[in-house]
C-alpha positions in Angstrom: 77.2 139.1 110.3 76.6 139.1 106.5 74.0 137.8 104.2 71.8 140.9 104.3 70.1 142.1 101.2 71.2 145.5 100.0 69.3 147.6 97.4 71.3 149.9 95.2 69.4 152.8 93.6 71.7 154.7 91.2 71.5 155.9 87.6 75.2 155.2 87.1 75.4 151.7 85.6 79.2 151.6 86.3 78.6 152.2 90.1 75.8 149.7 90.2 78.0 147.0 88.4 80.9 147.8 90.7 78.9 147.4 93.8 76.7 144.4 92.8 79.3 142.4 91.1 82.6 143.1 92.8 82.4 144.8 96.2 79.2 143.6 98.0 79.2 139.9 97.0 82.8 139.6 98.1 81.8 140.5 101.7 78.8 138.1 101.7 76.0 140.6 100.9 73.1 139.9 98.6 72.2 142.6 96.2 69.2 144.2 94.3 69.5 147.2 92.1 67.5 149.6 90.0 68.4 152.9 88.1 65.5 155.2 89.1 63.8 156.3 92.3 60.3 155.3 91.4 61.3 151.6 90.8 63.5 151.8 93.8 60.5 152.7 96.0 58.6 149.8 94.6 61.5 147.4 95.4 61.6 148.8 98.9 57.9 148.1 99.5 57.9 144.7 97.9 61.4 143.2 98.5 61.9 144.8 102.0 65.7 144.9 101.7 67.9 145.2 104.9 69.7 148.3 103.6 69.3 150.9 100.7 72.2 152.6 99.0 70.5 155.7 97.5 72.0 158.1 95.0 71.3 161.8 95.7 71.2 163.0 92.1 68.6 160.7 90.5 66.7 161.8 87.4 63.0 162.7 87.9 62.7 161.4 91.5 65.7 162.4 93.5 67.2 160.7 96.5 65.6 163.3 98.8 62.2 162.6 97.1 62.6 158.9 97.8 63.4 159.6 101.5 60.5 161.9 101.8 58.1 159.3 100.4 59.6 156.6 102.7 59.0 158.9 105.7 55.4 159.5 104.6 54.9 155.7 104.5 56.8 155.1 107.7 59.3 152.8 106.1 62.1 152.3 108.5 64.6 150.6 106.2 68.1 152.1 106.8 69.4 154.3 104.0 73.0 155.3 103.0 72.9 158.4 100.8 75.5 158.5 98.0 76.4 162.0 96.9 79.2 163.8 95.0 82.0 165.9 96.4 80.7 169.3 97.5 77.2 168.1 98.1 77.8 167.3 101.8 75.2 169.9 102.9 72.5 168.0 101.1 73.2 165.2 103.5 71.8 167.3 106.3 68.4 167.2 104.8 68.8 163.4 104.2 69.7 162.9 107.9 66.6 164.9 108.9 64.5 162.5 106.7 66.0 159.4 108.4 69.1 158.5 106.4 71.6 156.5 108.6 74.9 157.6 106.8 76.3 158.9 103.6 79.2 158.2 101.1 81.0 160.8 99.0 81.8 159.7 95.5 84.2 158.4 94.5 84.5 156.0 97.4 86.9 153.2 98.3 86.0 149.6 99.2 87.0 150.2 102.8 84.7 153.3 103.0 81.8 151.3 101.5 82.1 148.4 103.9 82.7 150.6 107.0 79.7 152.7 106.1 77.5 149.7 105.5 78.6 148.1 108.8 77.8 151.3 110.7 74.4 151.6 109.0 73.4 148.0 109.8 74.4 148.1 113.5 70.9 149.1 114.7 69.2 146.7 112.2 71.3 143.9 113.4 70.7 144.7 117.0 66.9 144.7 116.4 67.2 141.5 114.4 69.2 139.9 117.2 66.7 141.1 119.7 63.8 139.8 117.7 65.6 136.5 117.2 66.5 136.3 120.9 62.9 137.0 121.9 61.7 134.3 119.5 64.3 131.9 121.0 63.2 132.9 124.5 59.6 132.2 123.5 60.5 128.8 122.1 62.5 128.0 125.2 59.6 129.0 127.5 57.2 126.9 125.4 59.6 123.9 125.5 60.1 124.4 129.3 56.4 124.6 129.8 55.9 121.4 127.8 58.7 119.6 129.6 57.4 120.8 133.0 53.9 119.5 132.1 55.4 116.2 131.0 57.5 115.8 134.1 54.5 116.7 136.3 52.4 114.1 134.4 55.2 111.6 134.8 55.5 112.4 138.5 51.8 112.0 139.1 51.7 108.8 137.1 54.7 107.5 139.1 53.1 108.3 142.4 49.9 106.6 141.4 51.7 103.5 140.2 54.1 103.1 143.1 51.2 103.5 145.5 49.5 100.4 144.1 50.1 97.1 146.0 48.6 94.7 143.4 50.8 93.4 140.5 47.8 93.3 138.3 46.8 96.9 139.1 50.4 98.0 138.5 50.6 96.3 135.1 47.2 97.7 134.0 48.1 101.3 135.1 51.5 101.2 133.4 50.0 100.0 130.1 47.4 102.8 130.2 50.1 105.4 130.9 52.4 104.0 128.2 49.6 104.3 125.6 48.7 107.9 126.8 52.3 109.3 127.0 53.3 108.0 123.5 50.0 108.1 121.8 50.5 104.5 120.7 48.0 102.0 119.4 49.2 99.2 121.6 51.2 98.8 124.8 52.8 95.6 126.2 54.8 94.4 129.2 56.9 91.3 129.1 58.2 89.9 132.5 60.9 87.3 132.7 60.4 84.0 134.6 62.5 83.0 137.6 65.2 81.3 135.3 65.3 84.4 133.0 64.8 82.1 130.0 61.3 83.1 128.9 59.2 86.2 128.8 55.5 86.3 129.7 53.3 89.0 128.1 50.7 91.2 129.6 49.3 93.6 127.0 46.7 96.3 126.4 45.4 96.2 122.8 42.4 95.1 120.8 40.2 93.0 123.1 39.6 90.6 120.2 43.4 89.9 119.9 44.2 86.6 121.7 46.6 86.9 124.6 50.2 86.0 123.5 52.0 83.0 124.9 55.3 83.1 126.6 58.3 83.6 124.3 62.0 82.5 124.8 64.6 85.2 125.3 66.3 85.3 121.9 69.0 88.0 121.3 68.1 87.9 117.6 64.6 89.4 118.4 63.8 92.9 119.4 62.7 91.8 122.8 65.8 89.7 123.3 68.0 92.6 122.4 66.5 94.8 125.0 66.7 92.0 127.7 70.3 91.1 126.8 71.7 94.6 126.3 69.5 96.5 128.8 69.1 99.3 126.2 66.0 100.6 124.3 65.1 99.6 120.8 63.2 102.0 118.5 62.4 100.9 115.0 60.0 101.7 112.1 59.3 100.0 108.8 56.7 101.3 106.4 57.3 99.0 103.5 55.8 95.5 103.0 54.2 94.1 106.2 56.4 96.1 108.6 58.4 94.8 111.5 57.8 91.2 112.7 57.4 91.4 116.4 56.4 87.7 116.7 55.3 85.0 114.4 52.3 86.2 112.4 52.2 89.6 114.1 53.6 92.8 112.5 53.9 96.4 113.5 54.7 99.6 111.6 56.8 101.0 114.4 57.9 99.8 117.9 59.6 101.2 121.0 60.8 98.8 123.7 62.5 99.9 126.9 64.0 97.7 129.7 62.4 97.4 133.1 65.5 97.7 135.3 65.9 97.5 139.0 69.3 97.7 140.7 71.0 97.1 137.3 69.0 93.9 136.6 66.6 93.8 133.6 63.3 92.3 134.9 61.4 92.7 131.7 60.4 95.0 128.8 57.9 97.8 128.4 56.8 98.3 124.8 54.5 100.3 122.6 53.7 99.9 119.0 51.8 101.2 116.0 50.2 98.2 114.2 48.3 100.3 111.5 49.4 103.9 111.7 52.4 105.0 109.7 54.0 106.9 112.5 57.4 106.6 114.1 58.3 107.0 117.8 60.5 109.9 118.7 63.4 110.4 121.1 60.9 112.2 123.3 58.7 109.1 123.3 61.7 107.0 124.2 62.6 109.3 127.1 59.1 109.3 128.5 58.7 105.5 128.1 62.1 104.9 129.8 61.1 107.1 132.7 57.8 105.3 133.0 59.7 102.0 132.9 61.8 103.0 135.8 58.6 103.8 137.9 57.1 100.5 136.7 60.1 98.4 137.8 60.0 100.0 141.3 56.2 99.6 141.5 56.3 95.9 140.4 59.0 95.2 143.0 57.0 97.0 145.8 53.9 95.0 144.8 55.8 91.7 144.8 57.3 92.4 148.2 54.0 93.5 149.7 52.1 90.5 148.2 54.7 88.1 149.5 54.5 89.7 153.0 50.7 89.7 152.8 50.7 86.1 151.8 53.1 85.1 154.5 51.0 87.0 157.1 47.8 85.4 155.9 49.4 82.0 156.0 50.7 82.6 159.5 47.3 83.9 160.7 45.6 80.8 159.2 48.2 78.5 160.8 47.7 80.1 164.2 43.9 79.8 163.9 44.2 76.2 162.8 46.5 75.5 165.7 44.1 77.1 168.1 41.2 75.0 166.7 43.3 71.8 166.9 44.3 72.5 170.4 40.8 73.3 171.5 39.4 70.2 169.8 41.9 67.6 171.0 41.9 68.9 174.6 38.1 68.8 174.8 38.1 65.0 175.2 40.2 62.3 176.7 38.9 59.5 174.5 42.0 58.3 172.5 40.1 57.3 169.4 38.3 60.6 169.3 41.5 62.6 169.9 43.4 60.9 167.0 40.4 61.1 164.7 39.8 64.7 165.2 43.5 65.5 165.1 44.3 63.9 161.8 41.3 65.4 160.2 42.3 68.9 161.2 45.9 68.3 160.0 44.7 67.0 156.7 42.4 70.0 156.2 44.9 72.6 157.3 47.4 71.5 154.6 46.6 70.9 150.9 48.1 67.4 151.1 47.1 64.0 149.9 47.9 62.0 153.0 48.3 62.7 156.7 49.2 60.1 159.3 50.0 59.8 163.1 52.4 57.1 164.2 52.9 56.0 167.8 56.1 54.5 169.1 55.9 51.0 170.8 59.0 50.9 173.0 58.5 47.2 173.7 59.0 46.3 170.0 61.0 49.3 168.9 58.6 49.9 166.1 55.9 52.4 165.1 52.3 51.8 164.2 49.6 54.0 162.7 47.3 55.6 165.2 45.2 57.4 162.5 45.5 58.5 158.9 43.6 60.3 156.1 44.3 59.5 152.5 45.2 55.8 152.5 43.1 52.7 153.3 43.2 52.0 157.0 43.0 48.2 156.6 46.3 48.2 154.8 48.2 50.9 156.7 47.0 49.6 160.1 48.7 46.3 159.5 52.0 47.8 158.8 54.8 48.1 161.4 57.8 50.4 160.7 61.0 49.4 162.6 62.7 52.2 164.6 65.4 53.7 162.5 63.9 52.7 159.1 62.0 55.0 156.7 61.2 58.6 157.4 59.0 57.8 160.3 61.5 55.4 161.9 64.4 57.8 161.4 62.6 60.8 162.8 61.4 58.7 165.8 64.9 57.5 166.5 66.7 60.8 166.0 64.0 63.1 167.3 64.7 65.4 164.3 62.3 66.5 161.6 62.9 65.9 157.9 61.3 66.9 154.7 62.1 66.4 151.0 60.4 67.3 147.7 62.1 64.4 145.9 61.3 61.3 147.9 62.4 58.8 145.3 66.1 59.8 145.7 66.1 60.2 149.5 68.0 57.5 151.4 65.3 57.3 154.1 62.5 56.4 151.8 60.7 53.2 153.1 59.5 51.8 149.8 57.5 49.0 151.5 54.8 51.5 152.5 54.3 52.5 148.8 54.4 48.9 147.7 51.7 47.8 150.2 49.4 50.8 149.7 49.9 51.3 146.0 50.6 54.9 146.8 53.3 57.0 145.1 55.1 59.4 147.4 56.6 62.5 145.8 57.1 65.0 148.7 57.1 64.4 152.4 57.4 66.1 155.8 57.8 64.2 159.0 58.2 65.7 162.5 58.6 63.9 165.9 55.9 63.8 168.6 57.7 64.8 171.8 56.5 64.6 175.4 58.6 65.3 178.4 61.7 65.5 176.2 61.2 62.0 174.8 60.0 60.9 171.4 56.5 59.2 171.6 55.8 59.1 167.9 55.7 61.0 164.6 53.4 62.9 162.3 53.9 62.5 158.6 52.4 64.6 155.8 52.7 63.4 152.1 52.4 65.0 148.7 51.8 68.7 149.2 49.5 69.9 146.4 50.1 73.7 146.3 53.9 73.7 146.1 56.9 72.3 147.9 57.3 71.7 151.6 59.5 74.4 153.2 60.8 75.6 156.5 57.5 77.4 157.3 55.7 74.0 157.0 58.2 72.6 159.5 57.6 75.3 162.0 53.9 74.9 161.7 54.0 71.1 161.9 56.2 71.2 165.0 53.7 73.5 166.8 50.8 71.1 166.0 52.9 68.0 166.9 53.6 69.4 170.3 49.9 69.8 171.0 49.1 66.3 169.6 51.8 64.6 171.7 50.3 66.1 174.8 46.7 65.3 173.9 47.5 61.7 172.9 49.7 61.1 175.9 47.0 62.4 178.2 44.4 60.3 176.5 46.5 57.2 176.8 47.2 57.9 180.5 43.6 58.5 181.1 42.7 55.2 179.5 45.3 53.4 181.5 44.0 55.1 184.7 40.4 54.1 183.9 41.5 50.5 183.2 43.2 50.3 186.5 40.1 51.6 188.3 38.0 48.9 186.6 40.5 46.2 187.8 40.4 47.4 191.3 36.6 47.4 191.2 36.6 43.8 190.1 
């Protein structure tokens, strides 16, 4: 190790010049010098050199005098005493006063360097120890900071992943993002099902209008994160700053991907709109870590809400089925059965039209027993041949059918729409079965809250089974009563 500052105190200008200009700089040492002991002491006090090379025979204030004064002032700077041949005994007194080593004049370069190296061993060890202690202190502080950050992240992650509402997750993530990075604004953009657009959910000035959806454009900062799956960290303090969207600028931004199983679901971002402050690598690390938690939490919330929605739907369907079964089995009057049945069916689905059709085996056609949503006087006059249209096809095959694009379906019986003036978009039709035979069909038209699906089919089949039994029983009861009246006559 070199670079230490060495003070030479010697009244010989030749020796001073030799040491300060030729010897010591060659080996990387910095030098100070003076020609008398009094000035040398002042230099020691003020400049605090790493080593002093002190001449024994100084005028007025000798080298021993300097050492004695240093001892009185408890100055621990190491000293090499330079003395002439034959004065070795004087070095004993110098050692007693704290000198580290001595040189006998004239000396060689090797002797000078070896002596300096010996004298500086302890100083260097102390310096290394101090530096090591400082490094250790900084490491402890950094470890403490990182431990605190990781504990904070862990607590935030546990809190976020325990939430089961998407809105709650988004709100908590935005709060955490602002807190961890000390940002002015935080944002989350989530992609749609087709991964073509991003929809924003942000935490910022309450007077700022909510942003609309934006297309995923690889030329924008958001698009780069979505396409590459890597963070973007930028700052611009000149002009208006970074344009993050049309009419909206920021001084600095940090965007990280929300990734789950290698798929980028969206972007978590923070920004400074006014403050001239950049985001650091530490901010990027913290936000990326938070983004991983957020992606998991959003997926958990989505799965839970889907399961909860499915369960709620199933419970509602079962309750409706129980109500329908209880209602239609409480009477044997045919008109009352079909009226109550069709009303329950129409109410249980958010649909425009519901109708019950009964098969007339003598004419191989189907007629409406009851309907809600179209004029009875028109629909009651219609007769659908077996095998034609959705109703006729289902009655003939005994198999259900649904479509969410009626216009292109080959079974669409357009005469019904023509006569009723009704436009059919989506349709579900299931057979009414009794004793293994088709006795009619139930048809649901134009679902308002989405498309028909397999769950609708399962639900409709359950209701259709109860309806078929109730209507058949009512018909048989009516026939039985009619026969009784004939016999009485």
